[in-house]
N, C-alpha and C positions, 0 to 999 in steps of 0.2 A: 433249174429244172431238176425234180427228182423223179427217179425211174422206179416204179413199183411194179408188182407182178400181178397181172390179171388172169384169171381163169374162167373158162367157159365150159359150160356141160348142157348137152342136148337133153330135153327132157319132153315128156308128152306135151304137146301143145306149144313148144318154144324152147328158150335158152335161158338157163340161169348163168348169171355172171357175178363174179366176186373178185375184189382185191385182196389177195392173200395177205399181203403184209401192212394192210390199213384196216384193221377190225372195224366191222359194221358196214363197210362200203360194199353193197350188194343191189342187184336188180334182177329183173327177168324181162324178156321181151319175146316177140313172135319169131325173130329171125336174128342171125348173128350180126348183121350191120347195125341193127336197132339196139341190140344188147350192148355193142361197143360204144355207140352213142350215149345211151343211158347210163353206162358205167362211168364213162368220162366225166359226165355231168354229176353224177353221185360223188366221185371223188373230189371234184371241185368244192360241192357243197359240204362234204365232211372236212376238208382241209379248212375251209373258211370259218366253220363252226369251231373247229379246235382253235384256231387263232383268235377269234373273237372271245372265246373264253379263257384266253391266256394259256392254253395248253400247248405243248409242243407236238409237232408232227411226229407220227411213228417213223422210225428208222427203216428205210427200204431194206429188205432182205430177199434178195433174188434167188436164195437157196431153197426158199419154201416152194413146196409142191403139194398138190392134192391128188390123191390116189384115184378119184372118180372123174377128174377133169378130162375133157376130149380135147381141150386147147389151153395152152399156157403161153402168155406172151408178154412183154413189157407194156406198160400203160404210163404215159408221161403226164406229170403235175407241172405245169408252167406257172410259177407265182409271179404276180404283178403287184406292185406297191401302190399304196394310198388308194384303196378302194372306197375310203370314206374320210373326208376331211371335215373338222369342226372349227369354225372361226368365231371368235368373240370380239365384238366391236365395242370400243370405249370412246367416249365423247372426248375430244381434245379440249382442255380448258386454257382458255387465253389468259395470260398474266399481264 
């Protein structure tokens, strides 16, 4: 499990959400619970994309902060193995 840092900012019409120490991971929603759910999903998508491209995941840095954040809190990335398996079948040749 990796622990990153999420930030939420209330804006007109909803909530902006971002993972401060995982660049590019952001979303928006009408309310905080939905923003949390969507941000968790975006974090998984970004992590899977990095791994599929052979890139390493950003190192968590809980010291990061955002001056405009209304809420900052941990967000957890749970990694699971073998999301995709490829099998090649070869015919056995009897001798």
